[in-house]
C-alpha positions as CSV (number, residue, x, y, z in Angstrom):
1,M,27.6,37.9,-26.1
2,S,27.9,37.3,-22.4
3,D,30.9,38.4,-20.4
4,D,31.8,34.7,-19.9
5,H,32.0,34.2,-23.7
6,T,34.0,37.4,-24.2
7,H,36.5,36.3,-21.5
8,V,36.8,32.8,-23.0
9,Q,37.4,34.2,-26.5
10,E,39.9,36.7,-25.3
11,F,41.8,34.1,-23.2
12,F,42.0,31.5,-26.0
13,G,42.2,34.0,-28.9
14,A,45.4,35.4,-27.4
15,R,46.9,32.0,-27.0
16,A,45.7,30.2,-30.2
17,A,48.8,30.8,-32.4
18,D,51.2,29.1,-30.1
19,W,48.9,26.7,-28.2
20,D,50.2,23.5,-29.8
21,S,53.8,24.5,-29.4
22,R,53.2,25.1,-25.6
23,F,51.9,21.6,-25.2
24,P,53.8,19.5,-27.8
25,D,53.7,16.2,-25.9
26,D,49.9,15.8,-25.4
27,G,49.2,13.8,-28.5
28,P,49.5,10.3,-26.9
29,A,47.3,11.3,-23.9
30,Y,44.6,12.6,-26.3
31,A,44.8,9.3,-28.3
32,A,44.5,7.2,-25.2
33,A,41.5,9.2,-23.9
34,V,39.7,8.9,-27.3
35,A,40.4,5.1,-27.2
36,E,38.5,4.9,-23.9
37,L,35.4,6.4,-25.5
38,G,34.8,3.1,-27.2
39,L,34.0,4.6,-30.6
40,R,33.2,2.3,-33.5
41,E,33.4,2.6,-37.3
42,G,30.6,4.9,-38.5
43,D,29.9,6.6,-35.1
44,R,29.1,10.3,-34.9
45,V,31.2,12.3,-32.4
46,L,31.6,15.9,-31.2
47,D,34.8,17.4,-30.0
48,A,33.2,20.1,-27.7
49,G,35.5,23.1,-27.2
50,C,37.9,21.5,-29.8
51,G,40.4,24.3,-29.7
52,T,43.2,23.7,-32.2
53,G,41.7,20.3,-32.9
54,R,44.2,18.0,-31.2
55,A,41.6,15.3,-30.6
56,L,40.3,15.4,-34.2
57,T,42.9,13.0,-35.7
58,P,42.3,10.2,-33.1
59,L,38.6,10.8,-33.3
60,R,38.6,10.4,-37.1
61,A,40.8,7.3,-36.8
62,A,38.3,5.8,-34.3
63,V,35.1,6.4,-36.4
64,G,36.7,5.8,-39.8
65,P,35.8,7.4,-43.1
66,S,32.1,6.5,-42.7
67,G,31.9,8.3,-39.3
68,V,31.1,11.9,-38.6
69,V,33.5,14.1,-36.6
70,V,32.4,17.7,-35.6
71,G,34.7,20.1,-33.8
72,A,32.9,23.0,-32.2
73,D,34.6,26.0,-30.5
74,L,33.7,29.5,-29.4
75,T,37.0,31.1,-30.5
76,P,37.6,31.8,-34.2
77,A,41.3,32.0,-33.7
78,M,41.4,28.4,-32.3
79,L,39.5,27.1,-35.3
80,Q,41.9,28.9,-37.6
81,A,44.8,27.3,-35.8
82,A,43.2,23.9,-36.3
83,V,43.0,24.5,-40.0
84,R,46.6,25.8,-40.1
85,A,47.7,22.6,-38.3
86,G,46.1,20.6,-41.1
87,R,43.3,19.2,-38.9
88,G,40.4,20.8,-40.8
89,H,40.1,17.7,-43.0
90,E,39.6,15.4,-40.0
91,G,36.1,16.7,-39.3
92,Q,33.7,19.6,-39.8
93,L,34.8,22.7,-37.8
94,V,32.0,24.8,-36.4
95,L,32.1,28.2,-34.7
96,A,29.5,27.4,-31.9
97,D,28.8,27.7,-28.3
98,V,28.5,24.4,-26.5
99,A,25.6,26.0,-24.5
100,A,23.5,26.1,-27.7
101,L,24.8,23.6,-30.2
102,P,23.5,23.7,-33.8
103,L,22.8,20.0,-33.8
104,R,19.6,17.8,-33.7
105,S,18.7,16.1,-30.5
106,E,20.2,12.6,-30.1
107,A,22.3,13.2,-33.3
108,L,25.5,11.9,-31.8
109,D,27.0,8.8,-30.3
110,A,29.6,10.5,-28.2
111,V,31.1,13.8,-27.0
112,F,34.8,14.4,-26.3
113,A,35.5,17.5,-24.2
114,A,39.1,18.3,-23.4
115,G,39.7,21.1,-20.8
116,L,36.1,22.3,-21.2
117,I,34.4,22.0,-17.9
118,A,36.4,24.7,-16.2
119,H,35.3,27.1,-18.8
120,L,31.5,26.4,-18.8
121,P,29.6,29.4,-17.5
122,Q,26.6,27.3,-16.4
123,P,28.0,23.7,-16.0
124,S,24.7,22.0,-15.2
125,E,22.8,23.6,-18.1
126,N,25.8,23.2,-20.4
127,L,26.3,19.5,-19.7
128,R,22.5,19.1,-20.2
129,E,22.9,20.6,-23.7
130,L,25.7,18.0,-24.4
131,A,23.3,15.3,-23.2
132,R,20.6,16.6,-25.5
133,V,22.7,16.0,-28.7
134,V,23.8,12.5,-27.6
135,R,21.6,9.4,-28.0
136,P,20.6,7.5,-24.9
137,G,23.5,5.1,-24.1
138,G,26.0,7.4,-25.8
139,T,29.1,8.5,-24.0
140,L,30.9,11.6,-22.8
141,A,34.6,12.0,-22.0
142,L,35.7,14.9,-19.9
143,F,39.5,15.0,-20.3
144,H,42.6,17.0,-19.5
145,P,46.1,15.8,-20.4
146,I,47.3,16.4,-16.8
147,G,45.5,15.8,-13.5
148,R,44.0,18.4,-11.2
149,A,46.9,18.6,-8.8
150,A,49.5,18.9,-11.6
151,L,47.4,21.5,-13.4
152,A,47.0,23.6,-10.2
153,A,50.8,23.4,-9.5
154,R,51.4,24.5,-13.1
155,Q,49.1,27.5,-12.6
156,G,50.6,28.3,-9.2
157,R,47.4,27.7,-7.2
158,E,45.9,25.2,-4.8
159,I,43.1,22.7,-5.5
160,T,40.0,23.9,-3.8
161,P,37.1,21.8,-2.5
162,D,34.7,23.5,-4.9
163,D,36.6,22.3,-8.0
164,L,34.0,21.0,-10.4
165,R,36.4,18.2,-11.5
166,A,36.6,16.7,-8.0
167,E,34.7,13.4,-8.0
168,P,32.3,14.3,-5.2
169,N,31.3,17.4,-7.2
170,L,31.4,16.0,-10.7
171,R,29.4,12.8,-10.1
172,P,26.2,14.6,-8.9
173,L,26.7,17.4,-11.4
174,L,26.7,14.9,-14.3
175,A,23.8,12.9,-12.7
176,G,21.7,16.1,-12.6
177,S,22.5,16.8,-16.2
178,G,21.4,13.5,-17.8
179,W,24.7,11.6,-17.4
180,R,25.8,8.7,-15.3
181,M,29.6,8.6,-14.5
182,T,31.1,5.2,-15.3
183,S,34.8,5.9,-14.5
184,Y,37.0,8.6,-13.0
185,V,40.8,8.9,-13.1
186,D,42.7,11.9,-11.7
187,E,46.4,11.3,-11.7
188,D,49.4,13.5,-12.6
189,A,49.5,12.2,-16.2
190,R,45.8,12.8,-16.9
191,F,42.3,13.5,-15.9
192,L,39.5,11.5,-17.5
193,A,35.9,11.1,-16.4
194,L,33.6,9.0,-18.6
195,A,29.8,9.1,-18.4
196,V,26.9,7.5,-20.2
197,R,23.9,9.4,-21.4
198,E,20.9,8.2,-19.4
199,G,17.9,7.1,-21.4
């Protein structure tokens, strides 16, 4: 396992048990972001870096009983917290690295990724892997329940020009990874970048 993976597992593993209680009001923001993915009944969607599974319930509601929902995370403790929270029945939980997903090419209609991009060790390659598992015309949502400035303030740091989530950085990063950005919102209440898988 790479040092990046070990760091991610240690960081989130130590926080998994109380993750949901630290951010109790994020539910509506997750539901609103999922709604913007434009999922339909029967669609197949991945929650990449699903954590405690806070997006699984709105994803399941969007695709209905005939749809497929997969939650993939690198940290066993986060998946265990998702099960304890009762979210395990909303989709299939998989211990997996988003850099090497155990999914067929073009198997999905969409990917939802909350708070993921800042933790990707090789963003371009990792976003290319997400593109691999999505059909042409499928969608990607990069989401965070608060915007970049609010998150930086919460963490006691400044936004830097090299922040991957800044639109001038993110748009070409996505374009070079098989995605075309279709919308970008960065406000205090949320961060949401939507992209379409190029064919």
